N, C-alpha and C positions, 0 to 999 in steps of 0.2 A: 057425564065423562065417558070418553072412550077407552077401551083397554089397548089399543093399537099404539105402539110407542112412535110410528111413523105417520106424518100426515097424508092425505091423499095424493098431494102433487109430488111427495117424496117417493111414494110408491110407484108413481108413473116414471119418475126420474130413473129409479133404481130397474125397473123393468126394461125401459129403454136402453140403459147402459149394458145390462145383461144380454139382450137381443143384438146389441152391437158387437159386443165382444164375441158371441157365437157366429155372427156373419163374418168376422174378420178371421176367424180361426177356420170356419168352413172355406173361405176364399184361399187360404194358404194351403190348406190340405189339397184343394182342387189344382192348384198351380203346381205343387210338388208332384202330383201323379201324372200331370199333363206332360212335364218335360222329359221324362224318360219315353213316352210314347212317342212324341215327336222325334226324339233323338233315333229310336228304333226304326222310323219309317224310312230312314236312308239305308241303301243296300251296302251290305258289307265290300270291303275291298281285300285284295290278297297282297300281303307283303312276303317277299321273299327274303330270307336272311341266310347269308352265308359267312364264312370265316372263323374268327376266333369266339364262337358261341357253343355251349354244350349240346344244344339241339338245334342245329341249323335245319331249315326247312321252310315251307309256306305258312303263314299265319293269317288267318281270316279275322279281321278287325273292323271295326266302324270309322268312317271318316273323322278326322280330328283327333284321334289317338296319337300321343307322342312316341317318338322313337324309344324313350326310356321304357314305356309300357310294353312295347313290342320286345325289347330286348331282355325284359324281365322274365318275359314268357320263355325266350330262346336261352336264357342263362349265360351271363359273362364268365369268361374264364380268367386266371391270374394273368394270363398273357394278352389280355384284351387292351389296345392302346385307346382308353376312353378321351384321351385328350383331342383326338381327331374327330370325335362323334359329336353331334349336336344333339343332345338328349332332349331338348325341350323342343325341337322341331316337330310340328303337327303333319301328320300325313292324311292327304286327302284323295289320293288316288293310288292304284296298284302300282307297286314299284319293287325294285330289287335292290338292297344295299349289301356291301361287304364289311363286315366288321374287320377293321385294322388289327394286326397281332404286332405285339411288341417283340423285338429281337432281344433287347437289354432293356434292364431298368437302371436309372442312375440313383445312386444313394450316396449322400454327402455325410462324412463322419468327422466329428470334431469333439474338442474338449481334452480329455485324458489320454489322447492318442496322437500320433502323428496324422495331422489333418489330411484328408484326402478324398477323392471322389471316386466311388467305385462303379464299375459297369458290371451288373450281375444278371443272371437268368430270372425271369419273371418267376414268381413263386419262392424265392428265396427267403428263408426265415432268420429271425434275429440271432437264434443260436447258431447259425452257420457264419456269422460274421467274425467270429474269432479266428478263423484261419485266414482271413484277408486283411487284418488290420494288426499293427503292434502297438501295444499299451505302454503308456508311461508308467513309472513308479507310483503306486498309491491309486490306480484306477479302479473306480467301483464297478466290478463285474457282475453284481447281483442281477441287473437286468438283462443279462447276456444269455439267459437260459429260456427266454421267451420263445415260444413256438410261433408267435404272432409273423404274418408273412409281411415282408417289406413292400412299399409301395413306391412307384416311380415318382422321383423329384423329392423324396423324403430326405429329411435332415436328421440326424441322430447325434445328440450329444452325450458324451460318457463323461460322468462325473468323477470326482476325487473322493476317497475316504477319509475324513477328516478324523 
């Protein structure tokens, strides 16, 4: 009688499967380290950013980076008109782009107010809305103390107190 719980051919199978798993893991690590090296072989490009950003200037990035990534480095302002930007556009060569600026934001107010569309300065906060709208009796003003900034195209619904 043998003391081993596995037969000879079972040991061969277990060894083969273990080696196969080690091979697969090794190949995946090799490829994961190769991709950044291939990516970094390309020369960096210079992107000039001007307009409604916190830090306008020249940014050195690698080809294929998106506008969104460059603008994240430059920092967007409240008055940046993001509707005119193609944030997913990939950049492959040196270029300059001006970030457009909003003159006014449009905010629609409805519910327990006289419905209206307001044209406000970018960066206007919820708490500032009180001076632009007239409320109906029973309007719920609890959310009107928020310091949250309004966004262009936003619709605000003011509820009633029951």
